[in-house]
C-alpha positions in Angstrom: 16.5 -2.3 20.4 13.4 -0.9 22.1 11.1 1.1 19.9 8.7 3.6 21.2 5.0 3.4 20.4 5.0 6.1 17.7 7.8 4.3 15.8 5.9 1.0 16.0 2.8 2.7 14.6 4.8 4.3 11.8 6.4 1.0 10.8 3.0 -0.7 10.9 1.5 2.0 8.7 4.4 1.8 6.3 4.0 -2.0 6.0 0.3 -1.6 5.4 0.9 1.0 2.7 3.4 -1.3 0.9 0.9 -4.2 1.1 -1.9 -2.0 -0.3 0.3 -1.0 -3.2 1.3 -4.6 -3.8 -2.4 -5.8 -3.6 -3.5 -3.4 -6.3 -0.5 -3.7 -8.6 1.2 -7.1 -8.7 -1.2 -9.4 -6.8 -3.8 -9.5 -9.5 -1.1 -10.3 -12.1 0.5 -13.0 -9.9 -2.9 -14.7 -9.1 -4.0 -14.6 -12.7 -0.8 -15.8 -14.4 0.7 -18.2 -11.8 -2.4 -19.7 -10.1 -5.1 -19.0 -12.8 -7.3 -17.4 -10.1 -9.4 -14.5 -11.4 -11.2 -12.2 -9.1 -13.3 -9.2 -10.0 -11.4 -5.9 -9.9 -13.5 -4.5 -7.0 -12.1 -7.2 -4.7 -8.6 -5.9 -5.1 -9.8 -2.3 -4.7 -11.7 -3.1 -1.5 -8.7 -4.9 -0.1 -6.5 -2.0 -1.0 -9.0 0.5 0.6 -9.1 -1.5 3.8 -5.2 -1.6 4.0 -5.0 2.2 3.2 -7.5 3.0 5.9 -5.7 0.9 8.4 -2.4 2.5 7.4 -3.9 6.0 7.8 -5.0 5.1 11.3 -1.5 4.0 12.2 -0.1 7.2 10.6 -2.6 9.2 12.7 -1.0 8.0 15.9 2.6 8.7 14.9 2.8 12.5 14.4 6.5 12.4 15.2 7.2 10.9 11.7 4.9 13.3 9.8 7.7 14.2 7.2 8.3 10.5 6.5 4.6 9.8 6.2 4.3 12.5 3.5 7.4 11.0 1.7 6.0 7.5 1.8 2.6 8.6 0.5 4.2 10.6 -2.3 6.4 7.6 -3.2 3.3 5.4 -3.3 1.5 7.8 -5.6 4.5 8.0 -7.9 5.0 4.2 -7.8 1.4 3.6 -8.7 1.4 6.2 -11.6 4.5 4.6 -13.1 3.0 1.1 -12.7 -0.2 2.2 -14.5 1.8 4.0 -17.2 4.0 0.9 -17.7 1.3 -1.8 -17.7 -1.5 0.0 -19.5 -2.3 -1.6 -22.9 -2.1 1.0 -25.6 
């Protein structure tokens, strides 16, 4: 199966978006609980920012999939808001 360049860029952007969401949600918990490694919160935020910028650059060069880009970003926002609501200490 041969993918065109825009499809490759969209898939790369989608993977980077998923990694950014993982790095800000579950990665800190996994490193803290399983490996007892504690980083400052700004490290995770900077890593997430780098991944989101890289994802947006890949999304910029795949305008054919604009509708799917919007859906994936909205899904990411909804996922993050549910995660914050679920794991926030009351």
